[in-house]
C-alpha positions as CSV (number, residue, x, y, z in Angstrom):
1,X,-2.0,-3.3,3.4
2,X,1.4,-1.6,3.3
3,X,3.7,-2.7,0.5
4,X,7.5,-2.5,0.8
5,X,9.9,-3.0,-2.1
6,X,12.7,-3.9,0.2
7,X,13.3,-5.4,3.7
8,X,15.4,-2.3,4.4
9,X,12.4,0.0,3.9
10,X,10.2,-1.9,6.3
11,X,9.0,0.0,9.4
12,X,6.8,-1.4,12.2
13,X,6.7,-0.5,15.9
14,X,4.9,-3.8,16.7
15,X,6.3,-7.3,16.8
16,X,5.4,-9.3,13.7
17,X,4.1,-12.7,12.7
18,X,5.8,-13.7,9.4
19,X,5.5,-16.2,6.6
20,X,7.8,-16.5,3.6
21,X,7.1,-17.8,0.2
22,X,6.4,-17.1,-3.5
23,X,2.6,-17.3,-3.0
24,X,2.2,-17.5,-6.8
25,X,-1.5,-17.5,-7.7
26,X,-2.6,-16.8,-4.1
27,X,-5.0,-19.7,-4.5
28,X,-7.2,-21.7,-2.2
29,X,-4.2,-23.8,-1.1
30,X,-2.6,-20.7,0.4
31,X,-5.8,-19.7,2.3
32,X,-5.1,-21.6,5.5
33,X,-1.5,-20.2,5.8
34,X,-2.7,-16.7,5.3
35,X,-5.5,-17.2,7.8
36,X,-2.9,-18.5,10.3
37,X,-0.8,-15.5,9.9
38,X,-3.7,-13.1,10.3
39,X,-5.1,-15.0,13.3
40,X,-1.6,-15.0,15.0
41,X,-1.8,-11.2,15.2
42,X,-3.9,-11.7,18.3
43,X,-6.3,-8.7,17.9
44,X,-3.7,-6.4,16.5
45,X,-1.1,-7.0,19.2
46,X,1.2,-8.0,16.4
47,X,1.3,-7.2,12.7
48,X,1.2,-9.8,9.9
49,X,4.0,-9.9,7.3
50,X,4.3,-11.8,4.0
51,X,7.9,-11.8,2.8
52,X,8.3,-12.7,-0.9
53,X,11.0,-12.2,-3.4
54,X,11.4,-10.9,-6.9
55,X,12.9,-11.9,-9.3
56,X,12.0,-15.5,-8.5
57,X,15.0,-17.2,-7.0
58,X,15.2,-19.7,-9.9
59,X,15.6,-16.7,-12.3
60,X,18.7,-15.7,-10.4
61,X,20.3,-18.9,-9.1
62,X,19.5,-21.1,-12.2
63,X,19.3,-18.2,-14.7
64,X,15.9,-19.7,-15.7
65,X,14.3,-17.1,-17.9
66,X,11.6,-19.6,-19.1
67,X,9.8,-19.6,-15.8
68,X,6.2,-18.4,-16.0
69,X,4.3,-17.2,-13.0
70,X,0.5,-16.9,-12.3
71,X,0.8,-13.4,-10.9
72,X,2.8,-10.3,-11.6
73,X,4.0,-8.5,-8.5
74,X,1.1,-6.0,-8.6
75,X,-1.4,-8.7,-9.1
76,X,0.0,-10.6,-6.1
77,X,-0.3,-7.5,-3.9
78,X,-4.0,-7.1,-5.0
79,X,-4.8,-10.7,-4.0
80,X,-3.0,-10.7,-0.7
81,X,-4.7,-7.5,0.4
82,X,-8.0,-9.3,0.2
83,X,-6.8,-11.7,2.9
84,X,-6.3,-8.8,5.3
85,X,-2.5,-9.0,5.5
86,X,-1.0,-6.0,7.1
87,X,2.4,-5.9,5.3
88,X,3.8,-7.3,2.1
89,X,7.5,-7.1,1.5
90,X,8.8,-7.8,-2.0
91,X,12.5,-8.0,-1.6
92,X,14.9,-8.0,-4.6
93,X,16.5,-11.4,-4.8
94,X,20.1,-11.4,-5.9
95,X,23.3,-13.3,-5.4
96,X,24.3,-11.2,-2.4
97,X,21.1,-12.0,-0.6
98,X,21.5,-15.7,-1.5
99,X,24.9,-15.7,0.1
100,X,23.7,-14.7,3.6
101,X,24.4,-17.5,6.1
102,X,21.4,-19.0,7.9
103,X,22.2,-17.1,11.1
104,X,22.8,-13.8,9.3
105,X,19.4,-14.2,7.7
106,X,17.7,-14.9,11.0
107,X,19.6,-12.3,13.1
108,X,20.0,-9.5,10.6
109,X,16.8,-9.9,8.7
110,X,14.1,-11.6,10.8
111,X,15.1,-10.3,14.2
112,X,16.8,-6.9,13.7
113,X,14.8,-5.6,10.6
114,X,11.5,-7.4,10.8
115,X,11.1,-7.4,14.6
116,X,9.8,-11.0,14.5
117,X,7.6,-12.6,17.2
118,X,6.6,-15.7,15.3
119,X,7.2,-17.3,11.9
120,X,4.8,-19.7,10.3
121,X,6.7,-21.8,7.7
122,X,6.6,-25.0,5.8
123,X,8.2,-28.1,7.3
124,X,10.4,-28.4,4.2
125,X,11.6,-24.8,4.3
126,X,15.3,-24.3,3.7
127,X,17.3,-21.1,4.0
128,X,20.7,-19.5,4.2
129,X,23.6,-19.9,1.7
130,X,23.2,-23.0,-0.5
131,X,19.9,-23.6,1.4
132,X,21.9,-25.2,4.1
133,X,19.6,-24.7,7.1
134,X,16.3,-26.5,7.7
135,X,13.3,-26.2,10.0
136,X,15.1,-27.7,12.9
137,X,17.8,-25.0,12.6
138,X,15.1,-22.4,12.5
139,X,13.6,-23.7,15.7
140,X,17.0,-23.6,17.4
141,X,17.5,-20.0,16.2
142,X,14.0,-19.2,17.6
143,X,15.1,-20.4,21.0
144,X,18.3,-18.4,20.8
145,X,16.7,-15.1,19.6
146,X,13.3,-15.4,21.3
147,X,10.7,-16.1,18.6
148,X,8.2,-18.8,17.9
149,X,8.3,-21.2,15.0
150,X,5.1,-22.9,13.8
151,X,5.4,-25.6,11.1
152,X,2.9,-25.8,8.2
153,X,2.1,-29.5,7.7
154,X,3.3,-31.6,4.9
155,X,-0.3,-32.1,3.8
156,X,-0.8,-28.3,3.4
157,X,2.4,-27.8,1.6
158,X,1.6,-30.7,-0.8
159,X,-1.9,-29.2,-1.4
160,X,-0.3,-25.9,-2.4
161,X,2.2,-27.5,-4.8
162,X,-0.4,-29.8,-6.3
163,X,-2.9,-26.9,-6.8
164,X,-0.2,-24.7,-8.4
165,X,0.7,-27.4,-10.8
166,X,-2.9,-28.1,-11.7
167,X,-3.6,-24.4,-12.2
168,X,-0.7,-24.0,-14.6
169,X,-1.6,-27.2,-16.5
170,X,-5.3,-26.1,-16.7
171,X,-4.4,-22.7,-18.1
172,X,-2.0,-24.2,-20.7
173,X,-4.7,-26.6,-21.7
174,X,-7.2,-23.7,-22.0
175,X,-9.3,-25.2,-19.2
176,X,-10.4,-21.9,-17.5
177,X,-13.2,-23.5,-15.5
178,X,-10.8,-25.9,-13.7
179,X,-8.1,-23.3,-13.2
180,X,-10.7,-20.9,-11.6
181,X,-11.9,-23.7,-9.3
182,X,-8.4,-24.2,-7.9
183,X,-7.8,-20.5,-7.6
184,X,-11.1,-19.8,-5.9
185,X,-11.6,-16.8,-8.2
186,X,-11.2,-16.0,-11.9
187,X,-7.7,-16.0,-13.4
188,X,-6.8,-12.6,-14.6
189,X,-4.3,-10.6,-16.5
190,X,-3.3,-6.9,-16.3
191,X,-2.3,-4.8,-19.2
192,X,-2.5,-1.5,-21.1
193,X,-4.8,-0.9,-24.0
194,X,-2.6,0.0,-27.0
195,X,-3.2,0.8,-30.7
196,X,-3.6,-2.2,-33.0
197,X,-4.2,-2.7,-36.8
198,X,-7.9,-1.8,-36.4
199,X,-9.0,-4.7,-38.7
200,X,-11.6,-5.9,-36.2
201,X,-13.7,-2.8,-36.6
202,X,-14.0,-3.4,-40.3
203,X,-16.0,-6.6,-39.7
204,X,-18.0,-5.2,-36.8
205,X,-15.8,-6.4,-33.9
206,X,-13.5,-3.6,-32.8
207,X,-11.0,-4.8,-30.3
208,X,-8.8,-3.4,-27.5
209,X,-5.3,-4.6,-27.9
210,X,-3.7,-5.5,-24.5
211,X,0.0,-5.1,-23.9
212,X,1.5,-7.0,-21.0
213,X,4.9,-5.8,-20.0
214,X,5.8,-8.7,-17.7
215,X,7.2,-11.5,-19.9
216,X,7.1,-14.0,-17.1
217,X,3.2,-13.8,-16.8
218,X,1.6,-17.1,-17.7
219,X,-1.0,-16.7,-20.4
220,X,-3.7,-19.4,-21.1
221,X,-3.5,-21.5,-24.3
222,X,-4.1,-19.6,-27.5
223,X,-7.8,-19.4,-28.1
224,X,-11.0,-17.5,-27.7
225,X,-12.3,-16.8,-24.1
226,X,-15.2,-15.1,-22.4
227,X,-13.8,-12.3,-20.2
228,X,-14.9,-9.5,-18.0
229,X,-13.3,-6.2,-16.8
230,X,-14.3,-3.4,-14.6
231,X,-13.7,-0.2,-16.6
232,X,-14.3,3.1,-14.9
233,X,-16.3,1.4,-12.2
234,X,-18.6,-0.5,-14.6
235,X,-18.4,-4.2,-15.3
236,X,-18.1,-5.0,-19.0
237,X,-18.2,-8.4,-20.6
238,X,-16.5,-9.4,-23.8
239,X,-14.5,-12.1,-25.7
240,X,-10.8,-12.3,-25.9
241,X,-8.5,-13.8,-28.5
242,X,-5.0,-14.9,-27.6
243,X,-3.0,-16.0,-30.6
244,X,-1.2,-15.2,-33.8
245,X,-4.1,-14.1,-36.0
246,X,-3.5,-16.8,-38.6
247,X,-6.3,-15.6,-40.8
248,X,-4.5,-12.3,-41.2
249,X,-1.1,-13.9,-41.6
250,X,0.4,-12.5,-38.4
251,X,3.2,-14.3,-36.5
252,X,3.5,-12.4,-33.2
253,X,1.2,-13.4,-30.4
254,X,-1.4,-10.8,-29.5
255,X,-4.1,-10.3,-26.9
256,X,-7.3,-8.7,-28.2
257,X,-10.6,-8.1,-26.5
258,X,-14.0,-7.2,-28.0
259,X,-16.2,-5.7,-25.3
260,X,-19.9,-6.2,-26.2
261,X,-21.4,-3.0,-24.7
262,X,-18.4,-0.6,-24.6
263,X,-18.5,2.5,-26.9
264,X,-16.0,4.8,-25.2
265,X,-12.3,5.2,-26.1
266,X,-10.2,3.3,-23.7
267,X,-6.7,3.7,-25.3
268,X,-3.9,3.9,-22.7
269,X,-6.3,2.5,-20.0
270,X,-4.7,-0.1,-17.6
271,X,-7.2,-3.0,-17.4
272,X,-7.5,-6.1,-15.2
273,X,-9.3,-8.7,-17.3
274,X,-10.8,-11.9,-15.8
275,X,-11.2,-15.2,-17.7
276,X,-14.6,-16.7,-17.3
277,X,-14.8,-19.5,-19.9
278,X,-13.1,-21.0,-22.9
279,X,-15.0,-20.7,-26.2
280,X,-12.8,-22.4,-28.7
281,X,-9.3,-22.8,-30.0
282,X,-7.9,-20.3,-32.5
283,X,-8.5,-21.3,-36.2
284,X,-7.4,-20.0,-39.5
285,X,-10.3,-19.0,-41.7
286,X,-10.4,-18.7,-45.5
287,X,-11.6,-15.2,-45.5
288,X,-12.5,-12.3,-43.2
289,X,-16.2,-13.1,-44.0
290,X,-15.8,-16.6,-42.6
291,X,-14.0,-15.1,-39.6
292,X,-16.8,-12.6,-39.1
293,X,-19.4,-15.4,-39.2
294,X,-17.6,-17.4,-36.6
295,X,-17.3,-14.3,-34.3
296,X,-21.0,-13.9,-34.5
297,X,-21.4,-17.5,-33.2
298,X,-18.8,-16.8,-30.5
299,X,-20.7,-13.7,-29.4
300,X,-24.0,-15.5,-29.3
301,X,-22.4,-18.3,-27.2
302,X,-20.8,-15.7,-24.9
303,X,-24.0,-13.7,-24.3
304,X,-25.9,-16.9,-23.4
305,X,-23.1,-17.8,-21.0
306,X,-23.2,-14.4,-19.4
307,X,-27.0,-14.4,-19.1
308,X,-26.8,-17.5,-17.0
309,X,-24.2,-15.9,-14.7
310,X,-26.8,-13.4,-13.5
């Protein structure tokens, strides 16, 4: 899959089949749309294109900095590639782009720059300045400029919206099992291993401290989770704590992973870590000894869970 950071950098000699959306989570609800786009390439006569935007339009138009997304841009690209999409365009969304008229968007972007043959889009899709144009306008433009418009049904759009809402709620409730069912794969985060306070190693549980640079990435509820990560082509299991380390009197939220069978130094490694199950909520313990005893129980529970996965 080719990834472009702007519509202006897109290059393709073939006509294209296009869909537009945030595709946050790239979950099971999106599957049918992505399959339609792929199938519409008609044995490589056309190329498939997913057009998405960053920052999220709400961040720009409503200046909503509180919005949390299921995927970072890099994570979204990783997931879309698995569906066999030919091209992903992540276009910078700003006020200038939002002020394009509907016809400017169609003629200047879809026709002239993206070489459109067909667009597959939701029945409720709105576009152009002030979101003034609708699906009927798009169909009219299609007739004028010579491209097809296929509507995604209301049922499919509703399924996507409902699934996204349920995934977010499940993660914020710490219900990893339910979130993963809706996603069709484990929820994951991506981050860099950085130096921490090294207190874990004093009680037999050394941890990798994970730094996530994207503040908009949605994290599950504070708590302890069973996780996995492929490190240097080897799958490793462990348990992760997301929280404020109340036993140690910390205030800032941290993400720490104890891998059960990892001995090597992984500082500065960029890891993708998948959530498999919730173990428990974060608690404040009276001492490090009490914390250590609980971690031993958490480890036993995790190893039993992992054994049953195989």
